[in-house]
C-alpha positions as protocol buffer text, in pm:
chain_id: "A"
residue {
  index: 1
  type: UNK
  ca { x: 7401 y: 7370 z: 8157 }
}
residue {
  index: 2
  type: UNK
  ca { x: 7291 y: 7586 z: 8444 }
}
residue {
  index: 3
  type: UNK
  ca { x: 7370 y: 7956 z: 8443 }
}
residue {
  index: 4
  type: UNK
  ca { x: 7666 y: 7901 z: 8679 }
}
residue {
  index: 5
  type: UNK
  ca { x: 7810 y: 7577 z: 8544 }
}
residue {
  index: 6
  type: UNK
  ca { x: 7863 y: 7679 z: 8184 }
}
residue {
  index: 7
  type: UNK
  ca { x: 8193 y: 7682 z: 7998 }
}
residue {
  index: 8
  type: UNK
  ca { x: 8280 y: 7813 z: 7654 }
}
residue {
  index: 9
  type: UNK
  ca { x: 8391 y: 7463 z: 7552 }
}
residue {
  index: 10
  type: UNK
  ca { x: 8053 y: 7315 z: 7653 }
}
residue {
  index: 11
  type: UNK
  ca { x: 7865 y: 7591 z: 7469 }
}
residue {
  index: 12
  type: UNK
  ca { x: 8069 y: 7516 z: 7156 }
}
residue {
  index: 13
  type: UNK
  ca { x: 7983 y: 7145 z: 7187 }
}
residue {
  index: 14
  type: UNK
  ca { x: 7614 y: 7206 z: 7249 }
}
residue {
  index: 15
  type: UNK
  ca { x: 7557 y: 7476 z: 6985 }
}
residue {
  index: 16
  type: UNK
  ca { x: 7777 y: 7399 z: 6684 }
}
residue {
  index: 17
  type: UNK
  ca { x: 7770 y: 7666 z: 6412 }
}
residue {
  index: 18
  type: UNK
  ca { x: 7588 y: 7914 z: 6643 }
}
residue {
  index: 19
  type: UNK
  ca { x: 7891 y: 8124 z: 6735 }
}
residue {
  index: 20
  type: UNK
  ca { x: 8210 y: 8294 z: 6619 }
}
residue {
  index: 21
  type: UNK
  ca { x: 8538 y: 8238 z: 6801 }
}
residue {
  index: 22
  type: UNK
  ca { x: 8771 y: 8528 z: 6880 }
}
residue {
  index: 23
  type: UNK
  ca { x: 9143 y: 8465 z: 6823 }
}
residue {
  index: 24
  type: UNK
  ca { x: 9330 y: 8305 z: 7112 }
}
residue {
  index: 25
  type: UNK
  ca { x: 9518 y: 8624 z: 7201 }
}
residue {
  index: 26
  type: UNK
  ca { x: 9309 y: 8718 z: 7505 }
}
residue {
  index: 27
  type: UNK
  ca { x: 9414 y: 8636 z: 7862 }
}
residue {
  index: 28
  type: UNK
  ca { x: 9210 y: 8668 z: 8183 }
}
residue {
  index: 29
  type: UNK
  ca { x: 9325 y: 8927 z: 8437 }
}
residue {
  index: 30
  type: UNK
  ca { x: 9043 y: 8993 z: 8683 }
}
residue {
  index: 31
  type: UNK
  ca { x: 8957 y: 8785 z: 8990 }
}
residue {
  index: 32
  type: UNK
  ca { x: 8648 y: 8652 z: 8810 }
}
residue {
  index: 33
  type: UNK
  ca { x: 8751 y: 8416 z: 8529 }
}
residue {
  index: 34
  type: UNK
  ca { x: 8435 y: 8397 z: 8318 }
}
residue {
  index: 35
  type: UNK
  ca { x: 8153 y: 8621 z: 8205 }
}
residue {
  index: 36
  type: UNK
  ca { x: 7867 y: 8632 z: 7959 }
}
residue {
  index: 37
  type: UNK
  ca { x: 7607 y: 8882 z: 7858 }
}
residue {
  index: 38
  type: UNK
  ca { x: 7491 y: 9135 z: 7604 }
}
residue {
  index: 39
  type: UNK
  ca { x: 7768 y: 9329 z: 7432 }
}
residue {
  index: 40
  type: UNK
  ca { x: 7832 y: 9702 z: 7436 }
}
residue {
  index: 41
  type: UNK
  ca { x: 8118 y: 9815 z: 7212 }
}
residue {
  index: 42
  type: UNK
  ca { x: 8371 y: 10096 z: 7222 }
}
residue {
  index: 43
  type: UNK
  ca { x: 8613 y: 10177 z: 6941 }
}
residue {
  index: 44
  type: UNK
  ca { x: 8905 y: 10385 z: 7070 }
}
residue {
  index: 45
  type: UNK
  ca { x: 9210 y: 10562 z: 6929 }
}
residue {
  index: 46
  type: UNK
  ca { x: 9455 y: 10558 z: 7225 }
}
residue {
  index: 47
  type: UNK
  ca { x: 9216 y: 10776 z: 7427 }
}
residue {
  index: 48
  type: UNK
  ca { x: 8996 y: 10607 z: 7686 }
}
residue {
  index: 49
  type: UNK
  ca { x: 8754 y: 10895 z: 7755 }
}
residue {
  index: 50
  type: UNK
  ca { x: 8470 y: 10722 z: 7567 }
}
residue {
  index: 51
  type: UNK
  ca { x: 8532 y: 10410 z: 7775 }
}
residue {
  index: 52
  type: UNK
  ca { x: 8522 y: 10618 z: 8096 }
}
residue {
  index: 53
  type: UNK
  ca { x: 8196 y: 10775 z: 7977 }
}
residue {
  index: 54
  type: UNK
  ca { x: 8042 y: 10434 z: 7906 }
}
residue {
  index: 55
  type: UNK
  ca { x: 8155 y: 10271 z: 8231 }
}
residue {
  index: 56
  type: UNK
  ca { x: 8007 y: 10563 z: 8425 }
}
residue {
  index: 57
  type: UNK
  ca { x: 7661 y: 10450 z: 8311 }
}
residue {
  index: 58
  type: UNK
  ca { x: 7465 y: 10159 z: 8456 }
}
residue {
  index: 59
  type: UNK
  ca { x: 7590 y: 9836 z: 8297 }
}
residue {
  index: 60
  type: UNK
  ca { x: 7311 y: 9596 z: 8399 }
}
residue {
  index: 61
  type: UNK
  ca { x: 7549 y: 9301 z: 8358 }
}
residue {
  index: 62
  type: UNK
  ca { x: 7648 y: 9387 z: 8000 }
}
residue {
  index: 63
  type: UNK
  ca { x: 7998 y: 9311 z: 7875 }
}
residue {
  index: 64
  type: UNK
  ca { x: 8208 y: 9591 z: 7725 }
}
residue {
  index: 65
  type: UNK
  ca { x: 8417 y: 9495 z: 7423 }
}
residue {
  index: 66
  type: UNK
  ca { x: 8687 y: 9754 z: 7353 }
}
residue {
  index: 67
  type: UNK
  ca { x: 8895 y: 9777 z: 7039 }
}
residue {
  index: 68
  type: UNK
  ca { x: 9197 y: 9998 z: 6995 }
}
residue {
  index: 69
  type: UNK
  ca { x: 9437 y: 9941 z: 6707 }
}
residue {
  index: 70
  type: UNK
  ca { x: 9724 y: 10107 z: 6897 }
}
residue {
  index: 71
  type: UNK
  ca { x: 9877 y: 9899 z: 7175 }
}
residue {
  index: 72
  type: UNK
  ca { x: 10132 y: 10157 z: 7289 }
}
residue {
  index: 73
  type: UNK
  ca { x: 9901 y: 10279 z: 7565 }
}
residue {
  index: 74
  type: UNK
  ca { x: 9689 y: 10113 z: 7833 }
}
residue {
  index: 75
  type: UNK
  ca { x: 9318 y: 10181 z: 7800 }
}
residue {
  index: 76
  type: UNK
  ca { x: 9200 y: 10007 z: 8117 }
}
residue {
  index: 77
  type: UNK
  ca { x: 9336 y: 9958 z: 8468 }
}
residue {
  index: 78
  type: UNK
  ca { x: 9233 y: 9943 z: 8831 }
}
residue {
  index: 79
  type: UNK
  ca { x: 9053 y: 10280 z: 8838 }
}
residue {
  index: 80
  type: UNK
  ca { x: 8830 y: 10192 z: 8544 }
}
residue {
  index: 81
  type: UNK
  ca { x: 8776 y: 9843 z: 8688 }
}
residue {
  index: 82
  type: UNK
  ca { x: 8639 y: 10006 z: 9005 }
}
residue {
  index: 83
  type: UNK
  ca { x: 8412 y: 10225 z: 8790 }
}
residue {
  index: 84
  type: UNK
  ca { x: 8287 y: 9915 z: 8604 }
}
residue {
  index: 85
  type: UNK
  ca { x: 8224 y: 9727 z: 8930 }
}
residue {
  index: 86
  type: UNK
  ca { x: 8041 y: 10022 z: 9086 }
}
residue {
  index: 87
  type: UNK
  ca { x: 7813 y: 10050 z: 8781 }
}
residue {
  index: 88
  type: UNK
  ca { x: 7740 y: 9675 z: 8751 }
}
residue {
  index: 89
  type: UNK
  ca { x: 7918 y: 9590 z: 8427 }
}
residue {
  index: 90
  type: UNK
  ca { x: 7949 y: 9213 z: 8381 }
}
residue {
  index: 91
  type: UNK
  ca { x: 8299 y: 9227 z: 8236 }
}
residue {
  index: 92
  type: UNK
  ca { x: 8544 y: 9407 z: 8011 }
}
residue {
  index: 93
  type: UNK
  ca { x: 8720 y: 9256 z: 7711 }
}
residue {
  index: 94
  type: UNK
  ca { x: 8995 y: 9472 z: 7562 }
}
residue {
  index: 95
  type: UNK
  ca { x: 9148 y: 9416 z: 7220 }
}
residue {
  index: 96
  type: UNK
  ca { x: 9437 y: 9637 z: 7319 }
}
residue {
  index: 97
  type: UNK
  ca { x: 9649 y: 9701 z: 7626 }
}
residue {
  index: 98
  type: UNK
  ca { x: 9562 y: 9719 z: 7995 }
}
residue {
  index: 99
  type: UNK
  ca { x: 9769 y: 9785 z: 8308 }
}
residue {
  index: 100
  type: UNK
  ca { x: 9758 y: 9750 z: 8690 }
}
residue {
  index: 101
  type: UNK
  ca { x: 9760 y: 9372 z: 8654 }
}
residue {
  index: 102
  type: UNK
  ca { x: 9840 y: 9301 z: 9020 }
}
residue {
  index: 103
  type: UNK
  ca { x: 9543 y: 9506 z: 9136 }
}
residue {
  index: 104
  type: UNK
  ca { x: 9307 y: 9365 z: 8871 }
}
residue {
  index: 105
  type: UNK
  ca { x: 9383 y: 9008 z: 8983 }
}
residue {
  index: 106
  type: UNK
  ca { x: 9240 y: 9098 z: 9327 }
}
residue {
  index: 107
  type: UNK
  ca { x: 8927 y: 9280 z: 9205 }
}
residue {
  index: 108
  type: UNK
  ca { x: 8582 y: 9115 z: 9165 }
}
residue {
  index: 109
  type: UNK
  ca { x: 8559 y: 9170 z: 8789 }
}
residue {
  index: 110
  type: UNK
  ca { x: 8606 y: 8966 z: 8473 }
}
residue {
  index: 111
  type: UNK
  ca { x: 8871 y: 9124 z: 8250 }
}
residue {
  index: 112
  type: UNK
  ca { x: 9027 y: 8980 z: 7935 }
}
residue {
  index: 113
  type: UNK
  ca { x: 9287 y: 9164 z: 7728 }
}
residue {
  index: 114
  type: UNK
  ca { x: 9519 y: 9101 z: 7438 }
}
residue {
  index: 115
  type: UNK
  ca { x: 9814 y: 9307 z: 7569 }
}
residue {
  index: 116
  type: UNK
  ca { x: 9971 y: 9471 z: 7874 }
}
residue {
  index: 117
  type: UNK
  ca { x: 10143 y: 9809 z: 7869 }
}
residue {
  index: 118
  type: UNK
  ca { x: 10243 y: 10022 z: 8171 }
}
residue {
  index: 119
  type: UNK
  ca { x: 10174 y: 10368 z: 8026 }
}
residue {
  index: 120
  type: UNK
  ca { x: 9821 y: 10509 z: 8018 }
}
residue {
  index: 121
  type: UNK
  ca { x: 9673 y: 10653 z: 7701 }
}
residue {
  index: 122
  type: UNK
  ca { x: 9672 y: 11018 z: 7605 }
}
residue {
  index: 123
  type: UNK
  ca { x: 9353 y: 11220 z: 7639 }
}
residue {
  index: 124
  type: UNK
  ca { x: 9354 y: 11352 z: 7283 }
}
residue {
  index: 125
  type: UNK
  ca { x: 9008 y: 11273 z: 7153 }
}
residue {
  index: 126
  type: UNK
  ca { x: 8863 y: 11001 z: 6941 }
}
residue {
  index: 127
  type: UNK
  ca { x: 8645 y: 10701 z: 6992 }
}
residue {
  index: 128
  type: UNK
  ca { x: 8290 y: 10582 z: 6943 }
}
residue {
  index: 129
  type: UNK
  ca { x: 8046 y: 10402 z: 7171 }
}
residue {
  index: 130
  type: UNK
  ca { x: 7821 y: 10150 z: 6999 }
}
residue {
  index: 131
  type: UNK
  ca { x: 8044 y: 10104 z: 6695 }
}
residue {
  index: 132
  type: UNK
  ca { x: 8054 y: 9781 z: 6500 }
}
residue {
  index: 133
  type: UNK
  ca { x: 8403 y: 9639 z: 6549 }
}
residue {
  index: 134
  type: UNK
  ca { x: 8595 y: 9355 z: 6390 }
}
residue {
  index: 135
  type: UNK
  ca { x: 8851 y: 9136 z: 6562 }
}
residue {
  index: 136
  type: UNK
  ca { x: 9019 y: 8901 z: 6314 }
}
residue {
  index: 137
  type: UNK
  ca { x: 8724 y: 8754 z: 6118 }
}
residue {
  index: 138
  type: UNK
  ca { x: 8464 y: 8819 z: 6388 }
}
residue {
  index: 139
  type: UNK
  ca { x: 8226 y: 9113 z: 6359 }
}
residue {
  index: 140
  type: UNK
  ca { x: 8104 y: 9232 z: 6700 }
}
residue {
  index: 141
  type: UNK
  ca { x: 7790 y: 9442 z: 6733 }
}
residue {
  index: 142
  type: UNK
  ca { x: 7617 y: 9597 z: 7032 }
}
residue {
  index: 143
  type: UNK
  ca { x: 7349 y: 9366 z: 7178 }
}
residue {
  index: 144
  type: UNK
  ca { x: 7507 y: 9049 z: 7041 }
}
residue {
  index: 145
  type: UNK
  ca { x: 7599 y: 8795 z: 7310 }
}
residue {
  index: 146
  type: UNK
  ca { x: 7946 y: 8711 z: 7436 }
}
residue {
  index: 147
  type: UNK
  ca { x: 8080 y: 8422 z: 7643 }
}
residue {
  index: 148
  type: UNK
  ca { x: 8433 y: 8429 z: 7783 }
}
residue {
  index: 149
  type: UNK
  ca { x: 8632 y: 8197 z: 8005 }
}
residue {
  index: 150
  type: UNK
  ca { x: 8982 y: 8057 z: 8022 }
}
residue {
  index: 151
  type: UNK
  ca { x: 8908 y: 7829 z: 7722 }
}
residue {
  index: 152
  type: UNK
  ca { x: 8834 y: 8121 z: 7492 }
}
residue {
  index: 153
  type: UNK
  ca { x: 8583 y: 8385 z: 7387 }
}
residue {
  index: 154
  type: UNK
  ca { x: 8286 y: 8337 z: 7153 }
}
residue {
  index: 155
  type: UNK
  ca { x: 8012 y: 8567 z: 7027 }
}
residue {
  index: 156
  type: UNK
  ca { x: 7665 y: 8487 z: 6899 }
}
residue {
  index: 157
  type: UNK
  ca { x: 7361 y: 8673 z: 6772 }
}
residue {
  index: 158
  type: UNK
  ca { x: 7154 y: 8427 z: 6981 }
}
residue {
  index: 159
  type: UNK
  ca { x: 7145 y: 8377 z: 7356 }
}
residue {
  index: 160
  type: UNK
  ca { x: 7307 y: 8039 z: 7415 }
}
residue {
  index: 161
  type: UNK
  ca { x: 7247 y: 8011 z: 7791 }
}
């Protein structure tokens, strides 16, 4: 596999037992349909200020994995997508809600999310950058590797590409 011709399915075939699979609840929303890279994590509580803080820093191609147990507010939309693009983040994967779907589909960014909700989150505090998070049975840590495309999302402690 070359760096551009990879797919999650091919990685799974080539590296059995080297990855964990996230549940099939995530859908692609950005104009770019696949991404891979080192993980940075953000654990939120319906307040996206920690995500804004993180995306305002240089991403160097890393992938942000966001977890928010509440799905009654959107944590990510077109304004944060622009911030991520401007700071060279490789993608954003949200276990929670996003909005501005029409705009995101036109933007040069890879975005996966588990929900859509039209109302933005409240700015009431809470959240942690660099937290260990768990989605279903998969533990996700900063600096692990993630691979996402329309077939699914996998994580690994090893670089598989």
